[in-house]
Residue frames as a rotation matrix with the C-alpha (Angstrom) as fourth column:
MET 1
0.578 0.816 0.014 0.01
0.816 -0.578 -0.005 -0.01
0.004 0.014 -1.000 -0.01
LYS 2
-0.063 -0.598 0.799 1.31
0.504 -0.710 -0.492 3.45
0.861 0.372 0.346 -0.89
PRO 3
-0.759 -0.311 -0.573 2.30
0.649 -0.286 -0.705 5.70
0.055 -0.906 0.419 2.02
SER 4
-0.873 0.467 0.144 -0.35
-0.453 -0.884 0.119 8.33
0.183 0.039 0.982 1.06
ILE 5
-0.004 0.903 -0.430 -3.12
-0.320 0.406 0.856 5.72
0.948 0.141 0.287 1.08
LYS 6
-0.229 -0.146 -0.963 -1.89
0.773 0.573 -0.270 4.36
0.591 -0.806 -0.018 4.46
PHE 7
-0.974 -0.177 -0.138 -1.96
0.224 -0.790 -0.571 7.92
-0.008 -0.588 0.809 5.83
ALA 8
-0.540 0.838 0.079 -5.48
-0.649 -0.474 0.595 8.54
0.536 0.270 0.800 4.51
ALA 9
0.073 0.555 -0.829 -6.67
0.157 0.814 0.559 5.27
0.985 -0.171 -0.028 6.04
LEU 10
-0.542 -0.366 -0.756 -5.16
0.792 0.078 -0.606 6.23
0.281 -0.927 0.247 9.40
VAL 11
-0.973 0.209 0.101 -6.81
-0.225 -0.955 -0.192 9.64
0.056 -0.209 0.976 9.29
LEU 12
-0.209 0.949 -0.236 -10.20
-0.534 0.091 0.841 8.12
0.819 0.302 0.487 8.47
ALA 13
-0.017 0.142 -0.990 -9.83
0.587 0.803 0.105 5.62
0.810 -0.579 -0.097 11.28
GLY 14
-0.849 -0.362 -0.386 -9.00
0.523 -0.466 -0.714 8.45
0.079 -0.807 0.585 13.67
PHE 15
-0.745 0.650 0.147 -12.05
-0.599 -0.750 0.280 10.45
0.293 0.120 0.949 12.63
ALA 16
0.014 0.773 -0.634 -14.20
-0.158 0.628 0.762 7.34
0.987 0.090 0.130 13.08
ALA 17
-0.346 -0.226 -0.911 -12.88
0.787 0.459 -0.413 6.82
0.512 -0.859 0.019 16.56
LEU 18
-0.993 -0.051 -0.106 -13.61
0.098 -0.858 -0.505 10.42
-0.065 -0.512 0.857 17.47
ALA 19
-0.561 0.826 -0.050 -17.15
-0.693 -0.436 0.574 10.31
0.452 0.357 0.817 16.04
SER 20
-0.029 0.561 -0.827 -18.16
0.072 0.827 0.558 7.02
0.997 -0.043 -0.065 17.61
PRO 21
0.741 0.312 0.595 -19.23
-0.554 -0.216 0.804 6.54
0.379 -0.925 0.013 21.20
ALA 22
-0.438 -0.867 0.238 -16.75
-0.834 0.293 -0.468 5.19
0.335 -0.403 -0.851 23.70
PHE 23
0.474 0.582 -0.661 -17.19
-0.280 0.811 0.514 1.66
0.835 -0.058 0.547 24.99
ALA 24
0.023 -0.425 0.905 -16.58
-0.999 -0.054 0.001 0.74
0.048 -0.904 -0.426 28.61
ALA 25
-0.468 -0.258 -0.845 -15.39
-0.357 0.930 -0.087 -2.75
0.809 0.261 -0.527 29.31
LEU 26
-0.982 0.158 0.099 -16.87
-0.038 0.353 -0.935 -3.04
-0.183 -0.922 -0.341 32.80
LYS 27
-0.589 0.796 -0.136 -20.32
0.052 0.205 0.977 -4.46
0.806 0.569 -0.162 32.44
GLU 28
0.075 0.746 0.662 -23.50
-0.884 -0.257 0.390 -4.23
0.461 -0.614 0.640 34.48
GLY 29
0.922 0.325 -0.211 -23.43
-0.165 0.822 0.546 -6.74
0.351 -0.468 0.811 37.32
THR 30
0.104 -0.968 -0.228 -19.64
0.498 0.249 -0.831 -6.39
0.861 -0.027 0.508 37.77
GLN 31
0.564 -0.067 -0.823 -18.33
0.786 -0.263 0.560 -5.44
-0.254 -0.962 -0.096 41.21
ALA 32
0.867 -0.233 0.440 -17.09
0.009 -0.876 -0.482 -1.86
0.498 0.422 -0.758 40.96
PRO 33
-0.061 -0.949 -0.310 -13.41
0.719 0.173 -0.673 -1.38
0.693 -0.264 0.671 41.78
ASP 34
0.746 0.237 -0.622 -13.04
0.642 -0.505 0.577 0.41
-0.178 -0.830 -0.529 45.10
PHE 35
-0.095 -0.836 0.540 -11.00
0.736 -0.424 -0.527 3.59
0.670 0.348 0.656 45.09
THR 36
0.525 0.058 -0.849 -9.90
0.650 -0.672 0.356 6.47
-0.550 -0.739 -0.390 47.23
ALA 37
-0.052 -0.526 0.849 -8.86
0.906 -0.383 -0.181 9.75
0.420 0.759 0.497 45.60
PRO 38
-0.722 -0.179 -0.668 -8.02
0.448 -0.857 -0.255 13.35
-0.527 -0.484 0.699 46.39
ALA 39
-0.130 0.785 0.605 -11.08
0.936 -0.104 0.337 15.42
0.328 0.610 -0.721 45.60
TYR 40
-0.992 -0.104 -0.072 -12.52
0.120 -0.954 -0.275 18.93
-0.040 -0.281 0.959 45.78
LEU 41
0.007 0.999 0.053 -15.97
0.974 -0.019 0.228 20.23
0.228 0.050 -0.972 46.72
ALA 42
0.904 0.394 0.167 -16.53
0.378 -0.918 0.120 23.95
0.200 -0.046 -0.979 46.34
GLY 43
0.494 -0.806 0.325 -12.77
-0.359 -0.529 -0.769 24.42
0.792 0.264 -0.551 46.10
LYS 44
0.293 -0.346 0.892 -12.06
-0.947 0.022 0.319 22.62
-0.130 -0.938 -0.321 49.38
PRO 45
-0.327 -0.499 -0.802 -9.86
-0.631 0.747 -0.208 19.49
0.704 0.438 -0.559 49.32
PHE 46
0.242 0.316 0.917 -10.90
-0.858 0.512 0.050 16.19
-0.454 -0.799 0.395 50.91
THR 47
-0.878 -0.477 -0.037 -10.41
-0.449 0.796 0.405 12.51
-0.164 0.372 -0.914 50.34
PHE 48
0.188 0.942 -0.279 -13.21
-0.981 0.196 0.001 10.73
0.056 0.274 0.960 48.50
LYS 49
-0.857 -0.362 0.367 -13.73
-0.401 0.915 -0.035 7.05
-0.323 -0.178 -0.929 49.36
LEU 50
-0.447 0.710 -0.544 -16.14
-0.568 0.245 0.786 5.08
0.691 0.660 0.294 47.22
ALA 51
-0.554 0.244 -0.796 -16.76
0.509 0.856 -0.091 2.56
0.659 -0.456 -0.598 49.99
ASP 52
-0.818 0.243 -0.521 -17.87
0.366 -0.479 -0.798 5.33
-0.444 -0.843 0.303 52.36
ALA 53
-0.713 0.574 -0.403 -20.14
-0.691 -0.673 0.265 6.96
-0.119 0.467 0.876 49.74
LEU 54
-0.534 0.510 -0.675 -21.84
-0.215 0.690 0.691 3.59
0.818 0.514 -0.259 49.04
LYS 55
-0.819 0.213 -0.532 -22.91
0.569 0.411 -0.712 3.37
0.067 -0.887 -0.457 52.68
HIS 56
-0.641 0.544 -0.541 -25.31
-0.106 -0.761 -0.640 6.26
-0.760 -0.353 0.546 52.00
GLY 57
0.538 0.843 -0.014 -26.84
-0.154 0.082 -0.985 5.06
-0.829 0.532 0.174 48.71
PRO 58
0.660 -0.243 0.711 -26.00
0.729 0.435 -0.528 4.66
-0.181 0.867 0.465 45.04
VAL 59
0.058 -0.718 -0.693 -22.99
0.039 -0.692 0.720 6.41
-0.998 -0.069 -0.012 43.55
VAL 60
0.949 0.107 0.296 -22.69
0.305 -0.078 -0.949 7.91
-0.079 0.991 -0.107 40.11
VAL 61
0.049 -0.981 -0.189 -19.03
0.229 -0.173 0.958 7.86
-0.972 -0.090 0.216 39.08
TYR 62
0.930 0.244 0.276 -18.63
0.317 -0.148 -0.937 9.85
-0.188 0.958 -0.215 35.90
PHE 63
-0.086 -0.996 0.014 -15.28
0.682 -0.049 0.729 10.03
-0.726 0.072 0.684 34.19
PHE 64
0.954 0.295 -0.058 -14.52
0.171 -0.691 -0.703 13.09
-0.248 0.660 -0.709 32.09
PRO 65
0.530 -0.788 0.313 -11.44
0.678 0.173 -0.714 13.93
0.509 0.590 0.627 29.98
ALA 66
-0.542 -0.827 -0.146 -10.27
0.790 -0.443 -0.424 17.21
0.286 -0.346 0.894 31.53
ALA 67
0.202 0.544 -0.814 -11.43
0.743 -0.626 -0.235 20.21
-0.638 -0.558 -0.531 33.59
HIS 68
0.101 -0.039 -0.994 -11.95
-0.223 -0.975 0.015 23.47
-0.970 0.221 -0.107 31.68
THR 69
-0.979 -0.194 0.068 -12.62
0.031 0.187 0.982 21.86
-0.203 0.963 -0.177 28.31
SER 70
-0.637 0.760 -0.124 -15.86
-0.733 -0.550 0.400 22.55
0.236 0.346 0.908 26.45
GLY 71
-0.056 0.670 -0.740 -17.54
-0.197 0.720 0.666 19.13
0.979 0.183 0.092 26.72
CYS 72
-0.428 -0.167 -0.888 -16.46
0.751 0.480 -0.452 18.63
0.502 -0.861 -0.080 30.33
ASN 73
-0.989 0.149 0.023 -17.67
-0.141 -0.863 -0.485 22.12
-0.052 -0.483 0.874 31.25
LEU 74
-0.322 0.926 -0.197 -21.07
-0.762 -0.130 0.634 21.31
0.561 0.355 0.748 29.82
GLU 75
-0.044 0.305 -0.951 -21.28
0.221 0.932 0.288 17.89
0.974 -0.197 -0.108 31.47
ALA 76
-0.775 -0.300 -0.556 -20.34
0.594 -0.047 -0.803 19.30
0.215 -0.953 0.215 34.89
HIS 77
-0.861 0.502 0.087 -22.92
-0.508 -0.855 -0.100 22.05
0.024 -0.130 0.991 34.48
LEU 78
-0.104 0.858 -0.503 -25.62
-0.527 0.382 0.759 19.53
0.844 0.344 0.412 33.55
PHE 79
-0.223 -0.008 -0.975 -24.82
0.628 0.764 -0.150 17.42
0.746 -0.646 -0.165 36.65
SER 80
-0.955 -0.168 -0.244 -24.89
0.296 -0.584 -0.756 20.55
-0.015 -0.794 0.608 38.82
VAL 81
-0.594 0.804 0.036 -28.31
-0.723 -0.553 0.413 21.54
0.352 0.219 0.910 37.49
ALA 82
0.220 0.720 -0.658 -29.66
-0.374 0.685 0.625 18.03
0.901 0.108 0.421 38.23
ILE 83
-0.710 -0.675 -0.202 -27.85
-0.126 0.403 -0.906 17.41
0.693 -0.618 -0.371 41.53
ASP 84
-0.564 0.546 0.620 -30.96
-0.806 -0.199 -0.558 17.95
-0.181 -0.814 0.552 43.70
LYS 85
0.524 0.723 -0.450 -32.73
-0.801 0.598 0.028 15.13
0.290 0.346 0.892 41.84
PHE 86
-0.035 -0.619 -0.785 -29.79
-0.064 0.785 -0.616 12.80
0.997 0.028 -0.067 42.58
LYS 87
-0.873 -0.333 0.356 -29.72
-0.323 -0.151 -0.934 13.88
0.365 -0.931 0.024 46.23
ALA 88
-0.075 0.932 0.354 -33.44
-0.997 -0.061 -0.051 13.27
-0.026 -0.357 0.934 46.59
LEU 89
0.749 0.283 -0.599 -32.71
-0.399 0.914 -0.069 9.66
0.528 0.291 0.798 45.63
HIS 90
0.802 -0.491 0.341 -29.84
-0.303 0.157 0.940 9.51
-0.515 -0.857 -0.023 48.16
ALA 91
0.728 -0.560 0.396 -27.30
0.680 0.510 -0.528 9.25
0.094 0.653 0.752 45.32
THR 92
0.324 -0.756 -0.569 -23.80
0.061 -0.584 0.810 10.63
-0.944 -0.298 -0.143 45.42
VAL 93
0.946 -0.147 0.288 -22.30
0.285 -0.042 -0.958 12.08
0.153 0.988 0.002 42.23
ILE 94
0.348 -0.906 -0.242 -18.53
-0.029 -0.269 0.963 12.25
-0.937 -0.328 -0.120 41.80
GLY 95
0.956 -0.199 -0.215 -16.69
-0.235 -0.086 -0.968 13.34
0.174 0.976 -0.129 38.66
VAL 96
0.474 -0.842 0.258 -13.27
0.192 0.385 0.903 11.76
-0.859 -0.378 0.344 38.12
THR 97
0.978 -0.186 -0.089 -10.60
-0.138 -0.272 -0.952 12.95
0.153 0.944 -0.292 35.71
ALA 98
0.396 -0.917 0.043 -7.01
0.792 0.365 0.489 12.25
-0.464 -0.160 0.871 34.85
GLY 99
-0.114 -0.417 0.902 -6.72
0.858 -0.499 -0.122 15.46
0.501 0.760 0.414 32.80
ASN 100
-0.214 -0.062 0.975 -5.93
-0.056 -0.996 -0.076 18.96
0.975 -0.071 0.209 34.11
THR 101
0.279 0.353 -0.893 -6.02
0.781 0.458 0.425 17.71
0.559 -0.816 -0.148 37.72
ASP 102
-0.700 -0.590 -0.403 -4.21
0.715 -0.585 -0.383 20.87
-0.010 -0.556 0.831 38.87
GLN 103
-0.854 0.401 0.331 -7.32
-0.230 -0.862 0.452 22.84
0.466 0.310 0.829 37.90
LEU 104
-0.355 0.773 -0.526 -9.92
0.558 0.627 0.544 20.81
0.750 -0.101 -0.654 39.87
ALA 105
-0.560 0.177 -0.809 -10.15
0.742 -0.327 -0.585 23.08
-0.368 -0.928 0.052 42.92
ASP 106
-0.801 0.257 -0.540 -11.28
-0.363 -0.927 0.097 26.01
-0.475 0.274 0.836 40.76
PHE 107
-0.755 0.514 -0.407 -13.41
-0.248 0.351 0.903 23.76
0.607 0.783 -0.137 38.51
SER 108
-0.578 0.508 -0.638 -15.26
0.726 0.677 -0.118 22.42
0.372 -0.532 -0.761 41.56
LYS 109
-0.392 0.394 -0.831 -16.38
0.642 -0.530 -0.554 25.85
-0.659 -0.751 -0.045 42.76
GLU 110
-0.954 -0.010 -0.299 -17.01
-0.180 -0.779 0.601 27.75
-0.239 0.627 0.741 39.54
THR 111
-0.225 0.974 -0.005 -20.72
-0.414 -0.101 -0.905 28.42
-0.882 -0.201 0.426 39.00
GLU 112
0.252 0.332 -0.909 -20.63
-0.962 -0.018 -0.273 27.57
-0.107 0.943 0.315 35.30
HIS 113
-0.478 -0.445 -0.758 -19.21
-0.492 0.850 -0.189 24.13
0.728 0.282 -0.625 36.08
CYS 114
-0.507 0.228 -0.831 -19.80
0.575 0.808 -0.128 22.17
0.643 -0.543 -0.541 39.29
GLY 115
0.019 0.532 0.846 -20.90
-0.230 -0.822 0.522 25.22
0.973 -0.205 0.107 41.23
GLY 116
-0.708 -0.381 0.594 -19.78
-0.648 0.018 -0.761 23.67
0.279 -0.925 -0.259 44.51
LYS 117
0.231 0.951 0.207 -22.71
-0.971 0.213 0.109 21.21
0.060 -0.226 0.972 44.31
PHE 118
0.993 -0.008 0.114 -20.81
-0.003 0.995 0.100 17.95
-0.114 -0.100 0.988 43.87
PRO 119
0.357 -0.934 0.003 -17.19
-0.349 -0.131 0.928 16.86
-0.866 -0.333 -0.373 44.15
VAL 120
0.859 -0.274 -0.432 -14.64
-0.355 0.290 -0.889 16.12
0.369 0.917 0.152 41.49
ALA 121
0.738 -0.580 0.345 -11.68
-0.030 0.482 0.876 13.78
-0.674 -0.657 0.338 42.07
ALA 122
0.333 -0.748 -0.575 -8.15
-0.941 -0.307 -0.145 13.80
-0.068 0.589 -0.805 40.69
ASP 123
0.856 -0.139 0.499 -6.89
0.164 0.986 -0.007 10.65
-0.491 0.088 0.867 39.03
ALA 124
0.483 -0.700 -0.526 -3.40
-0.686 -0.676 0.271 12.05
-0.545 0.230 -0.806 38.34
ASP 125
-0.615 -0.782 0.100 -1.87
-0.569 0.528 0.631 8.75
-0.546 0.331 -0.769 37.20
ALA 126
-0.150 0.693 -0.705 -5.08
-0.937 0.128 0.325 7.54
0.315 0.710 0.630 35.49
SER 127
-0.959 -0.278 -0.050 -5.07
-0.244 0.904 -0.350 4.41
0.142 -0.324 -0.935 37.72
ILE 128
-0.449 0.869 0.208 -8.77
-0.154 0.154 -0.976 4.73
-0.880 -0.470 0.064 38.58
ALA 129
0.263 0.507 -0.821 -9.72
-0.876 -0.231 -0.424 5.26
-0.405 0.830 0.383 34.97
LYS 130
-0.518 -0.544 -0.660 -7.67
-0.762 0.644 0.067 2.20
0.388 0.538 -0.748 34.06
GLN 131
-0.921 0.218 0.321 -9.46
-0.056 0.744 -0.666 0.04
-0.384 -0.632 -0.673 36.68
TYR 132
-0.032 0.998 -0.059 -12.78
-0.036 -0.061 -0.998 1.16
-0.999 -0.030 0.038 35.18
ASP 133
-0.413 -0.253 0.875 -11.54
0.819 0.318 0.478 0.85
-0.400 0.914 0.076 31.62
ALA 134
0.737 0.673 -0.061 -12.31
0.616 -0.706 -0.349 4.50
-0.278 0.220 -0.935 31.11
LEU 135
-0.228 -0.873 -0.431 -9.18
0.298 -0.484 0.823 5.71
-0.927 0.059 0.371 29.34
LEU 136
0.669 0.428 -0.608 -9.42
-0.354 -0.537 -0.766 7.95
-0.654 0.727 -0.207 26.33
PRO 137
0.596 -0.424 0.682 -7.88
0.629 0.775 -0.068 5.98
-0.500 0.469 0.728 23.42
MET 138
0.556 -0.338 0.759 -6.77
0.649 -0.393 -0.651 9.01
0.519 0.855 0.001 21.43
ARG 139
0.290 -0.468 0.835 -5.27
-0.523 -0.808 -0.271 10.79
0.801 -0.358 -0.479 24.45
PRO 140
0.168 -0.272 -0.947 -3.37
0.529 0.836 -0.146 8.27
0.832 -0.476 0.285 26.59
GLY 141
-0.769 -0.469 -0.435 -3.37
0.583 -0.235 -0.778 9.18
0.263 -0.851 0.454 30.26
TRP 142
-0.788 0.591 0.174 -6.69
-0.612 -0.784 -0.109 11.05
0.072 -0.192 0.979 30.08
SER 143
-0.593 0.673 0.442 -10.10
0.076 0.593 -0.802 9.75
-0.802 -0.442 -0.403 31.17
ASP 144
-0.825 0.489 0.283 -12.76
0.383 0.116 0.916 8.82
0.415 0.865 -0.283 28.67
ARG 145
-0.593 0.730 0.341 -16.33
-0.793 -0.602 -0.092 10.14
0.138 -0.325 0.936 29.03
THR 146
-0.428 0.403 -0.809 -17.92
0.111 0.912 0.396 7.14
0.897 0.080 -0.435 30.76
SER 147
-0.311 0.405 0.860 -20.53
-0.896 -0.427 -0.123 7.12
0.317 -0.809 0.496 33.54
TYR 148
-0.631 0.080 -0.771 -21.22
0.214 0.974 -0.074 4.33
0.746 -0.212 -0.632 35.93
VAL 149
0.215 0.690 0.691 -24.11
-0.819 -0.258 0.512 3.90
0.532 -0.677 0.510 38.38
ILE 150
-0.671 -0.493 -0.554 -23.07
-0.059 0.780 -0.623 1.77
0.739 -0.386 -0.552 41.32
ALA 151
0.483 0.863 -0.150 -25.66
-0.011 0.177 0.984 0.28
0.876 -0.473 0.095 43.67
PRO 152
0.492 -0.246 0.835 -25.02
-0.851 -0.338 0.402 0.35
0.183 -0.908 -0.376 47.43
SER 153
0.908 -0.141 0.395 -23.96
0.010 0.949 0.315 -3.31
-0.419 -0.282 0.863 47.16
GLY 154
-0.032 -0.972 -0.231 -21.03
-0.342 -0.207 0.917 -2.20
-0.939 0.108 -0.326 45.04
LYS 155
-0.190 0.043 0.981 -22.39
0.752 0.649 0.117 -3.74
-0.632 0.759 -0.156 41.84
ILE 156
-0.894 -0.079 -0.441 -22.41
-0.229 -0.765 0.601 -1.72
-0.386 0.639 0.666 38.64
VAL 157
-0.170 0.927 0.335 -26.05
0.463 0.375 -0.803 -1.33
-0.870 0.019 -0.493 37.55
HIS 158
0.875 0.447 0.189 -25.61
0.374 -0.375 -0.848 1.00
-0.308 0.812 -0.495 34.59
VAL 159
-0.294 -0.950 -0.102 -22.85
0.504 -0.245 0.828 2.03
-0.812 0.192 0.551 32.20
TYR 160
0.857 0.472 0.205 -23.03
0.423 -0.421 -0.802 4.79
-0.293 0.775 -0.561 29.64
SER 161
-0.221 -0.960 -0.169 -20.08
0.469 -0.257 0.845 5.71
-0.855 0.107 0.507 27.41
ASN 162
0.544 0.299 0.784 -20.26
0.832 -0.317 -0.456 8.50
0.113 0.900 -0.421 24.86
LEU 163
-0.562 -0.825 -0.059 -17.84
0.827 -0.560 -0.037 11.32
-0.003 -0.070 0.998 24.16
LYS 164
-0.366 0.521 0.772 -20.82
0.053 -0.816 0.576 13.64
0.929 0.251 0.271 23.75
PRO 165
-0.983 -0.176 -0.050 -21.71
0.061 -0.056 -0.997 14.99
0.173 -0.983 0.066 27.21
ASN 166
-0.578 0.781 0.235 -25.40
-0.655 -0.616 0.437 15.68
0.486 0.098 0.868 26.64
LYS 167
0.301 0.865 -0.401 -27.01
-0.472 0.501 0.725 12.42
0.828 -0.029 0.559 27.80
HIS 168
-0.593 -0.609 -0.526 -24.85
0.134 0.569 -0.811 11.32
0.794 -0.552 -0.256 30.76
VAL 169
-0.866 0.316 0.388 -27.08
-0.488 -0.358 -0.796 12.99
-0.113 -0.878 0.464 33.35
GLN 170
0.106 0.958 -0.267 -30.31
-0.984 0.140 0.113 11.67
0.146 0.250 0.957 31.76
GLU 171
0.126 -0.128 -0.984 -28.84
-0.283 0.946 -0.159 8.13
0.951 0.299 0.083 31.56
THR 172
-0.767 -0.509 -0.391 -27.53
0.198 0.392 -0.898 7.98
0.610 -0.766 -0.200 35.10
LEU 173
-0.708 0.576 0.409 -30.51
-0.696 -0.470 -0.542 9.66
-0.120 -0.668 0.734 36.69
ALA 174
0.248 0.822 -0.513 -32.85
-0.864 0.427 0.266 7.17
0.437 0.377 0.816 35.00
ALA 175
-0.094 -0.401 -0.911 -30.68
0.059 0.911 -0.407 4.29
0.994 -0.092 -0.062 36.33
VAL 176
-0.971 -0.225 0.077 -30.71
-0.044 -0.151 -0.988 5.69
0.234 -0.963 0.137 39.85
GLU 177
-0.322 0.931 0.170 -34.49
-0.946 -0.310 -0.094 6.15
-0.035 -0.191 0.981 39.68
ALA 178
0.243 0.381 -0.892 -34.83
-0.527 0.824 0.209 2.50
0.814 0.419 0.401 38.54
LEU 179
-0.693 -0.568 -0.445 -33.00
0.116 0.521 -0.846 1.41
0.712 -0.637 -0.295 41.72
GLU 180
-0.842 0.392 0.371 -35.75
-0.525 -0.436 -0.731 3.02
-0.125 -0.810 0.573 43.80
GLN 181
-0.016 0.932 -0.361 -38.49
-0.942 0.108 0.319 0.99
0.336 0.345 0.876 42.17
């Protein structure tokens, strides 16, 4: 194959990967990997422990590529707008990212993003994203846009992966509501 044809094929494959939804390997019914991570809520640092959060109800763990990027800004804002609905169902929401972790304190308190309504956790070495198979293929070391709903038992009850941020809140909220039925 000529080099120019190989290059064109690689470019087309890259565009296809960007346009298609992401696919998480962890499936519904799988035990969620436990994790502890440095996190921020309204700019204040604390340590987030999944096991502790599960004692209070379901947990939505949503992975996002990086703070202060357009899609992640939108996704955080959408979760912040819906946070009272999650809280009414006794659900904890935590955003986790391996990208721009040095910016999470500001990101967690800015009104146009999290607005201090839910925490975001730093996954500086992408080890949590790796455990959840939520790594961004085209940007190694960054988190993919994948959302998990974890039941208080620790089992994953819903997985939604899509690089477009628009439906993550709708998908996870519906899954948390289904747990209540």
